[in-house]
MARZAFI-771865 format. One record per residue (C-alpha): x, y, z. Coordinates in nm, 2 decimals. Example, Ala and Ser with C-alpha at 12.3 -4.5 7.8 and 13.67 -1.06 7.14 Angstrom:
// MARZAFI-771865
[node [1.23, -0.45, 0.78]]
[node [1.37, -0.11, 0.71]]
// end
This chain:
// MARZAFI-771865
[node [-6.01, -9.58, 15.49]]
[node [-5.72, -9.80, 15.62]]
[node [-5.79, -10.09, 15.85]]
[node [-5.57, -10.15, 16.16]]
[node [-5.34, -10.45, 16.11]]
[node [-5.48, -10.61, 16.42]]
[node [-5.78, -10.70, 16.20]]
[node [-5.56, -10.97, 16.03]]
[node [-5.29, -11.06, 16.28]]
[node [-5.00, -11.28, 16.16]]
[node [-5.11, -11.23, 15.80]]
[node [-4.89, -11.16, 15.50]]
[node [-4.97, -11.12, 15.13]]
[node [-4.73, -11.21, 14.84]]
[node [-4.79, -11.08, 14.49]]
[node [-4.63, -11.33, 14.25]]
[node [-4.54, -11.14, 13.94]]
[node [-4.30, -10.89, 13.78]]
[node [-4.24, -10.54, 13.93]]
[node [-4.49, -10.37, 13.71]]
[node [-4.66, -10.04, 13.80]]
[node [-4.99, -10.22, 13.85]]
[node [-4.84, -10.47, 14.09]]
[node [-4.65, -10.20, 14.28]]
[node [-4.97, -10.00, 14.31]]
[node [-5.16, -10.31, 14.42]]
[node [-4.90, -10.37, 14.69]]
[node [-4.94, -10.01, 14.81]]
[node [-5.32, -10.03, 14.82]]
[node [-5.32, -10.36, 15.02]]
[node [-5.08, -10.21, 15.27]]
[node [-5.26, -9.88, 15.30]]
[node [-5.63, -10.00, 15.29]]
[node [-5.61, -10.34, 15.46]]
[node [-5.31, -10.27, 15.68]]
[node [-5.11, -10.60, 15.63]]
[node [-4.76, -10.68, 15.51]]
[node [-4.74, -10.73, 15.13]]
[node [-4.44, -10.82, 14.92]]
[node [-4.38, -10.87, 14.55]]
[node [-4.21, -11.19, 14.46]]
[node [-4.08, -11.15, 14.10]]
[node [-3.95, -11.51, 14.05]]
[node [-4.11, -11.84, 13.94]]
[node [-4.40, -11.95, 14.16]]
[node [-4.24, -12.30, 14.18]]
[node [-3.94, -12.16, 14.36]]
[node [-4.14, -11.97, 14.63]]
[node [-4.01, -11.86, 14.88]]
[node [-3.65, -11.89, 14.77]]
[node [-3.44, -11.57, 14.78]]
[node [-3.71, -11.38, 14.95]]
[node [-3.54, -11.08, 15.12]]
[node [-3.77, -11.04, 15.42]]
[node [-3.71, -11.13, 15.78]]
[node [-3.89, -11.37, 16.01]]
[node [-4.11, -11.55, 15.75]]
[node [-4.28, -11.84, 15.93]]
[node [-4.55, -12.09, 15.82]]
[node [-4.75, -12.02, 16.13]]
[node [-4.86, -11.70, 15.95]]
[node [-5.17, -11.69, 15.73]]
[node [-5.03, -11.63, 15.38]]
[node [-5.23, -11.52, 15.08]]
[node [-5.06, -11.57, 14.74]]
[node [-5.18, -11.34, 14.46]]
[node [-5.06, -11.48, 14.13]]
[node [-5.04, -11.25, 13.83]]
[node [-5.19, -11.46, 13.56]]
[node [-5.09, -11.22, 13.28]]
[node [-4.73, -11.35, 13.30]]
[node [-4.78, -11.72, 13.37]]
[node [-5.00, -11.98, 13.20]]
[node [-5.26, -12.16, 13.41]]
[node [-5.08, -12.49, 13.33]]
[node [-4.76, -12.35, 13.48]]
[node [-4.94, -12.22, 13.79]]
[node [-5.12, -12.56, 13.83]]
[node [-4.79, -12.75, 13.81]]
[node [-4.63, -12.52, 14.07]]
[node [-4.92, -12.57, 14.31]]
[node [-4.89, -12.94, 14.28]]
[node [-4.51, -12.96, 14.31]]
[node [-4.42, -12.68, 14.56]]
[node [-4.51, -12.81, 14.91]]
[node [-4.46, -12.47, 15.05]]
[node [-4.78, -12.36, 14.89]]
[node [-5.00, -12.63, 15.04]]
[node [-5.09, -12.42, 15.35]]
[node [-5.13, -12.09, 15.16]]
[node [-5.44, -11.92, 15.04]]
[node [-5.41, -11.87, 14.67]]
[node [-5.59, -11.63, 14.43]]
[node [-5.54, -11.54, 14.06]]
[node [-5.56, -11.20, 13.92]]
[node [-5.53, -11.04, 13.57]]
[node [-5.75, -11.32, 13.44]]
[node [-5.93, -11.31, 13.11]]
[node [-6.30, -11.39, 13.15]]
[node [-6.29, -11.61, 12.85]]
[node [-6.00, -11.82, 12.98]]
[node [-6.24, -12.06, 13.16]]
[node [-5.98, -12.19, 13.42]]
[node [-6.21, -12.15, 13.72]]
[node [-6.33, -12.51, 13.74]]
[node [-5.97, -12.66, 13.73]]
[node [-5.85, -12.39, 13.97]]
[node [-6.12, -12.46, 14.23]]
[node [-6.01, -12.82, 14.22]]
[node [-5.66, -12.70, 14.31]]
[node [-5.79, -12.51, 14.62]]
[node [-5.76, -12.17, 14.45]]
[node [-5.98, -11.93, 14.66]]
[node [-6.02, -11.62, 14.45]]
[node [-6.05, -11.50, 14.09]]
[node [-5.99, -11.14, 13.98]]
[node [-6.02, -11.03, 13.62]]
[node [-5.84, -10.77, 13.41]]
[node [-6.12, -10.52, 13.42]]
[node [-6.18, -10.54, 13.80]]
[node [-6.13, -10.22, 13.99]]
[node [-5.90, -10.20, 14.30]]
[node [-6.21, -10.18, 14.52]]
[node [-6.30, -10.52, 14.39]]
[node [-5.95, -10.65, 14.48]]
[node [-5.98, -10.52, 14.83]]
[node [-6.32, -10.66, 14.89]]
[node [-6.22, -11.00, 14.75]]
[node [-5.90, -11.01, 14.95]]
[node [-6.09, -10.95, 15.27]]
[node [-6.34, -11.22, 15.18]]
[node [-6.05, -11.47, 15.12]]
[node [-5.87, -11.38, 15.44]]
[node [-6.20, -11.43, 15.63]]
[node [-6.22, -11.79, 15.50]]
[node [-6.46, -11.72, 15.20]]
[node [-6.42, -11.79, 14.83]]
[node [-6.42, -11.49, 14.59]]
[node [-6.59, -11.61, 14.27]]
[node [-6.90, -11.51, 14.08]]
[node [-7.21, -11.70, 14.19]]
[node [-7.28, -11.80, 13.83]]
[node [-6.94, -11.96, 13.79]]
[node [-6.96, -12.13, 14.13]]
[node [-7.30, -12.28, 14.06]]
[node [-7.18, -12.41, 13.72]]
[node [-6.89, -12.57, 13.90]]
[node [-7.11, -12.74, 14.16]]
[node [-7.36, -12.86, 13.90]]
[node [-7.09, -12.99, 13.66]]
[node [-6.92, -13.17, 13.95]]
[node [-7.25, -13.33, 14.06]]
[node [-7.32, -13.44, 13.70]]
[node [-6.97, -13.58, 13.67]]
[node [-7.00, -13.77, 14.00]]
[node [-7.34, -13.91, 13.89]]
[node [-7.20, -14.02, 13.56]]
[node [-6.91, -14.19, 13.73]]
[node [-7.16, -14.37, 13.97]]
[node [-7.38, -14.47, 13.68]]
[node [-7.09, -14.61, 13.49]]
[node [-6.96, -14.80, 13.80]]
[node [-7.29, -14.94, 13.91]]
[node [-7.51, -14.93, 13.60]]
[node [-7.76, -14.72, 13.79]]
[node [-7.99, -14.51, 13.56]]
[node [-8.05, -14.14, 13.62]]
[node [-8.40, -14.23, 13.75]]
[node [-8.26, -14.49, 13.99]]
[node [-8.01, -14.24, 14.12]]
[node [-8.29, -13.99, 14.17]]
[node [-8.49, -14.25, 14.36]]
[node [-8.19, -14.36, 14.57]]
[node [-8.13, -14.00, 14.67]]
[node [-8.49, -13.97, 14.79]]
[node [-8.45, -14.30, 14.98]]
[node [-8.15, -14.15, 15.16]]
[node [-8.36, -13.86, 15.26]]
[node [-8.61, -14.09, 15.43]]
[node [-8.88, -14.08, 15.16]]
[node [-9.13, -14.37, 15.15]]
[node [-9.23, -14.54, 14.82]]
[node [-9.56, -14.34, 14.82]]
[node [-9.38, -14.01, 14.88]]
[node [-9.13, -14.10, 14.60]]
[node [-9.43, -14.19, 14.38]]
[node [-9.59, -13.85, 14.44]]
[node [-9.26, -13.65, 14.40]]
[node [-9.16, -13.79, 14.06]]
[node [-9.50, -13.88, 13.93]]
[node [-9.47, -14.25, 13.88]]
[node [-9.68, -14.54, 14.04]]
[node [-9.58, -14.70, 14.36]]
[node [-9.54, -15.03, 14.17]]
[node [-9.29, -14.87, 13.94]]
[node [-9.10, -14.73, 14.25]]
[node [-9.09, -15.09, 14.39]]
[node [-8.95, -15.22, 14.06]]
[node [-8.68, -14.95, 14.06]]
[node [-8.60, -15.03, 14.42]]
[node [-8.56, -15.40, 14.34]]
[node [-8.32, -15.31, 14.06]]
[node [-8.13, -15.06, 14.28]]
[node [-8.08, -15.32, 14.56]]
[node [-7.95, -15.57, 14.31]]
[node [-7.71, -15.32, 14.14]]
[node [-7.55, -15.18, 14.46]]
[node [-7.56, -15.52, 14.64]]
[node [-7.78, -15.43, 14.94]]
[node [-8.06, -15.61, 15.11]]
[node [-8.29, -15.33, 15.24]]
[node [-8.37, -14.96, 15.24]]
[node [-8.14, -14.88, 15.54]]
[node [-7.84, -15.03, 15.36]]
[node [-7.94, -14.85, 15.04]]
[node [-7.97, -14.52, 15.23]]
[node [-7.62, -14.58, 15.39]]
[node [-7.48, -14.66, 15.05]]
[node [-7.63, -14.34, 14.91]]
[node [-7.49, -14.13, 15.20]]
[node [-7.14, -14.26, 15.12]]
[node [-7.15, -14.26, 14.74]]
[node [-7.39, -13.99, 14.62]]
// end
């Protein structure tokens, strides 16, 4: 059932890809079922919106860019997102992805908000588009969690390399930032309070602070 266009006022969708039957049908479905303007842009993403034959395009509108990944490599897409300033305020999603491509992590870092795969049905497209237009990210929970955990691990590795903090010291510093006492830390990670104190001494020295409050503030900024 179609949704009135008032649900998404001042919203426009652009499909970046060739005039294939699939893309034309996707355009039709978006217009009919979501009730918003949709246009196929069959030129290079980097040139968007050059030669776009539509009237009154403004950047006050909410614009969702659906990029057909079947016809552009992710490296080309990534380069265009970086170099084309017109895309900086647009919502961007990729479709026709292969699940084995593994581009999601890099894509999320480029603010790409949605991922649709070759085997996804049009119902999935419609649900995902609505999610994105409502400010959400359309991605599987498994991939999102992997991205979050990998990012945290990379950040901790960078902190450890910069400060020489060990994984255990980072763990203790995190607990300190949450307000845990030495005794509480001792109970949570199953070490003696004396060992906690030794770790705290080493932490203070490595991050150049004098007390727990300064350590907690450092952790809030850097962890």
